[in-house]
C-alpha positions, 0 to 999 in steps of 0.5 A: 772455897773456890781456887785464887784467879789471879794474884792480887800483886802485879800489874794493877791499876792503883797508883798511876791514876791519881798523883800522889798526896791528897786532893786539897785546895787547886793541887795535890799536898803531901799526906803526913803519913800512908796506911797499907790497903790491904786485899781482905780475902789474902791480906795482900798489899794493894797500895799504900795510901796517905793518910790526912790529919786535922790541919788538912782538914781545916786546909781543906775547909779553907780551901772551899770556903774560898772558893764557894762564892766562885763555885755557886756562880758557876754556869749549869753548862760548865757543872753539868759538863764537868759531871758528863766528862767524869762518867764518860772517864769512868766509863772508859775505864770501869775494868779497872775500877772493877779490879780496883773495887775487888781489891780494896773492899775484898767484894765479889766483883758481881757486885763491884760490876753493880757498883760501877753502874750504879754509880755511872747512872749517878753521875749521870742523873746528876748532870741531868738535875742541873738543868731542874734546878729552878724555882717558882712564882708565887700568887702573893696576892691571895692577901690583899697587903700582897696585891701589886707585889711580884714573888718567886722563889729560886734555890741557892747552894747551902755552902761548902759540904762534907760527904763521909762515907762508908766502906763497902760502896766506896765508889757509889757512896762517894758519887751520891757525895759528890755529884749532887754537891757540885750539881748544886752548886756546892763545895765538897770535901770527901772523907772516905772510910779509912779502909778503903781510899783508892777508888775515891781518890780516883773518882776525885781526881777524875772530877777535878780534871773534868774541872779544871778542862772547864775553867773551874776551880779544882777546890770545888771538890776535895778529899781528906782521909784519916780517922775520926779525929779528922771527921771531927775537925770536918764535922764541927767546923762552923762554916760548914753548910752540911755534912752528909753521912753515910755510916753506923747509927752511933757515929751518925747521932754523934755527928749530928749532936756536935755538928748542931746546928750545921744540917746534917744528912743520914744514911745509917743502919737499918735490919732490913725485914722481908716477909713471907705471906702464905700465899707467896711464891715460895720459890721468889721469894727463897731466891730472893733471900738468898740473893737480898741477903748475901750480896756484898758478902753481906754488907749492904745496910738493905740486904735482907736480915730478917725473915718473917713467914707466915706459919703455915708456909714456913716449913716448906719456905725454909726447905727451899731456902736452906736447898738454895744456900748451899749452892752459893759460890763462896771463896775468892772475890776475883772469880766471876762466880763468887757471891759471898767472900771476906768480909772487910777486916777479921774483926769483923767476921769475928763480930758477926760470928760471936753474934751467931754463937750466942743467938745459938747459945740463947736457943737459935738453930743454925740451919746452913752455914756458918762456918769460917774457912780460910778466913771466909763465913760460909752464908748462915740462916738462923732460924728463931732467933729471939728479940733482944738479940744482936743478931736481930735486932742490930745490923750484922753487916754479914752473911747472916739471915735470921728468920722466925715465923708468926701466926698471920700478916699482922703480927710479921707487920708489928714484928718488922715495925719493932725496931729501932731501924726504918730503912727498907723492908719488902713483902712477898705476895700475891694479894694486892690489898696485902701489898698496900696494907704494907705500904700503909703500915711499915715504918720504913723509907721504902718498902718493896713488894715482891722483890728484894729491900736491897732494891734501890734505884739511884734516881729514887728518893733514897733515906731511912726513918727513926734511927736508919737516919734522915733526909733522902738521897737520890740525885734530885733529892739530894740536891734539894737537900743541898740547897736552900730557897730564897724567896723574892718579893718585888714591888714593881713600882712604888707609885700608886 
């Protein structure tokens, strides 16, 4: 365990960068309650955060509906300028954002720095996509009845958007809800995870200030905190045009059922697989499992969880993997060298440890890690985990990697697909035909060759199949999801 770098208290960026209360309508309103946000690593109080209720959720929807038409008609330059101004504001305070993210998530500093980088790219890309929001002409005269008709389609905002994000990347996930919504001309209401509202509150404040400076209504971007009842109030309101949710499959499925017929975009769980072929660069593959399995302390939906190795290289690969895992720095997330730290709360740590113990009792062997010291779990490697166990079938969301071997690649690809999830998967190989076979065979939203399944560029289409969700993120693709086509059919003259 590494020693603490600095106390969590002291001069904090929290509490001075945005007003008290919740940003609802064009003002900040007093919240009916407040809760502690605590540093997951040592339990130190970070801040008191406002907690909303269903009444404030309804008030936010009322305000969003009231400005819907005005926001939809905002000039492109106004929407673009607001996104660019927010980008610049975050860039100028990136050190404070990084520190805040470490404190409220407990995630290692190195991962929080990546989160800020990706948030900046997301805002910048969404701003650029404003200029690409257009339609096409349609040749209506392909049928004789269409002769003399002019046809074209445009994209119109879908309406009010509700964006619900998870705790693991609160700034980035919020940016993926807020920025495309604003770019599309949709008022948006954010609901952050109860454990991590602070960075999202700051982001919303910056967006609202940028909108105000451009003469746009601040009610275009709002935020309500609270428990499941607040989420239900927001997602089941029939005035909502779309719900964009990132979180667990169980909650996502419930939202989709309860919100129907409202459009729902779901970025849900996974148990990402990495296949190691017999011709793989084993050093690179072992590095990838360590790098891709334990970043964000394993609390990422596309972190490496299942490693499927061809029998011919099993022993050599496992030896290289366990040797590398022993050198992963575990401890205080404020230390730039730390790669694994405390999970979001004790309940999560206890669940992951229980899943490990269940797998070992069922016959798996613990090749490395798994010990919890001072509340932090050492990165674990499990060997020969059977299907049917949560640590293999479900999303661990912790620093655990499970390794199984198979006789050949065909069996490996079948095992990858033998999952209710399908977000990302990767394969390590030196053969081009294996790479293309994986691209063809793997039932996932993204196939990554010779890189971690956790690779995500925020400009690419991102999303899953099966229980991993529906719809795609990435500004360009999210904007398409949050707009609807409107077809224009015009007969220029009624004279024959």
